[in-house]
Structure formats: C-alpha cells, structure tokens
C-alpha positions in Angstrom: 23.8 7.6 -7.1 22.5 9.4 -4.0 19.6 10.8 -6.0 18.6 7.3 -7.2 18.7 6.0 -3.7 16.6 9.0 -2.6 13.9 8.3 -5.2 13.8 4.6 -4.3 13.5 5.5 -0.7 10.5 7.8 -1.5 8.9 5.1 -3.6 9.2 2.6 -0.7 7.9 5.1 1.9 5.0 6.0 -0.4 4.2 2.3 -0.9 4.3 1.7 2.8 2.0 4.7 3.3 -0.5 3.4 0.8 -0.5 -0.1 2.4 -1.1 1.5 5.9 -3.8 3.6 4.5 -5.6 0.6 2.9 -5.4 -1.3 6.2 -6.7 1.6 8.1 -9.6 2.1 5.7 -10.5 -1.6 5.9 -10.4 -1.6 9.7 -12.5 1.5 9.7 -15.2 0.0 7.5 -15.1 -3.3 9.4 -15.7 -1.5 12.7 -18.4 0.7 11.1 -20.4 -2.2 9.8 -19.7 -4.2 12.9 -21.2 -1.5 15.1 -24.0 -0.8 12.7 -25.3 -4.4 12.8 -25.1 -4.8 16.6 
C-alpha cells in the first residue's frame, strides 16, 4: 500500500514538474519574441 502511494506521488510530482516546465518554456519564448520584435 505504501509503495503504491509512493509511486502515485511520484507520478503526480512528475506531472506537476512537466506542467511547470511547459509553462516556463512558453513564457521564455514569449519574452524572447517580444523582445526581438521591439
């Protein structure tokens, strides 16, 4: 039971990390293009 919970926790954390990463990448590209065209 504990192992199952642990694996679920890792999956959730991994998912959160991926979402954060995608948001960061989008923000980075947004700022990059924004500064480029000014």
